[in-house]
C-alpha positions, 0 to 999 in steps of 0.5 A, spaced: 510 826 905 511 828 899 503 833 900 507 836 905 514 837 902 510 841 896 505 845 900 511 847 905 514 849 898 507 853 895 507 857 902 515 859 902 514 861 895 508 865 895 509 869 902 516 870 902 517 873 895 512 879 896 514 886 894 515 890 901 517 897 900 514 902 905 511 906 899 508 901 895 508 898 888 503 903 885 504 910 890 503 915 887 508 921 886 504 927 887 511 932 885 510 929 878 503 929 877 502 936 880 509 937 874 504 935 869 499 938 870 502 944 870 506 943 864 505 943 855 507 941 849 508 942 842 511 942 836 512 945 829 511 941 824 513 941 816 510 936 812 509 932 817 516 932 819 518 934 826 523 940 826 522 943 833 518 941 840 517 945 847 516 942 853 515 947 859 512 946 866 511 953 870 515 952 877 512 958 881 505 954 880 507 948 885 515 950 887 515 953 894 521 956 893 519 959 886 511 961 889 514 968 891 519 969 885 517 976 882 518 973 875 515 967 872 519 961 872 519 955 866 523 950 866 523 949 859 525 943 854 527 945 846 529 939 841 530 941 835 531 936 829 535 939 824 539 943 830 547 947 829 553 942 829 555 949 833 554 947 841 553 955 842 548 955 836 544 950 839 536 950 843 535 957 845 541 960 842 539 957 835 538 963 831 532 960 827 528 960 833 525 964 838 521 964 845 517 969 848 512 970 854 506 975 853 511 978 847 517 979 852 524 976 851 527 972 858 530 976 863 534 970 866 536 962 862 540 958 865 541 952 861 541 945 866 545 938 865 541 933 863 542 930 871 540 936 875 535 935 879 530 940 877 530 936 871 527 929 875 521 933 876 520 934 868 514 930 867 517 928 860 524 927 859 528 927 853 536 926 852 536 929 846 533 936 848 536 941 852 532 944 859 533 951 861 530 954 867 527 960 864 525 967 869 520 972 865 518 979 868 512 978 870 506 982 869 499 983 870 495 978 865 492 972 867 494 968 862 501 967 859 502 965 853 508 963 851 511 963 844 515 959 840 516 961 833 521 959 827 524 964 822 522 957 817 516 954 819 512 957 823 511 958 831 506 954 837 503 958 843 503 954 850 497 957 854 499 958 861 493 960 867 497 964 872 496 962 880 496 967 886 
C-alpha cells in the first residue's frame, strides 16, 4: 500500500508541476532579436575609466511606423559617468558632449521616460542612462556614421548600414 501512495505522489509531483505557457519557456522574442541586430554600442574611456557610453538602435530598419519616415530615426541611450548635477544639462544637453550623424546635428530630439514602451524594445537597458528618440535628416549615404564626441576625451563612431 505504501508503494502505491509513493507512486501516486511521484506521478502527481512530476505531472502537475509543469510549466504551462502558450509561448513556451524559451520562446524567441523576434522584435527584441531584430532590435539587437540593429543596435550598436560604444564607450569613451580615459585611463581605463568609463567616461561615457552610447547605445543606438536604428529604428527605420524594422519598425513599421518608422520604415516610411522622411528622416533616420534612432533610439539612443546616453550615459555619462560625471554628468552635470543640473538635470537640464544632463545627457544630450551636456555641453561637453556632441552627437551627430554623417556630420549633421539632429533635427528632432525627444527625451523618453524610463517607463516608455519604446525603451522596453531596447536590447540593453541602463537605469542611469538618458533615453532619446532622435531624428536626423536623411541623406544618400549607404552607411550612416553616428559620432559621439567629448571635448575632453575624444569620441566614438557607430556605423549603421542603410536599409531601403
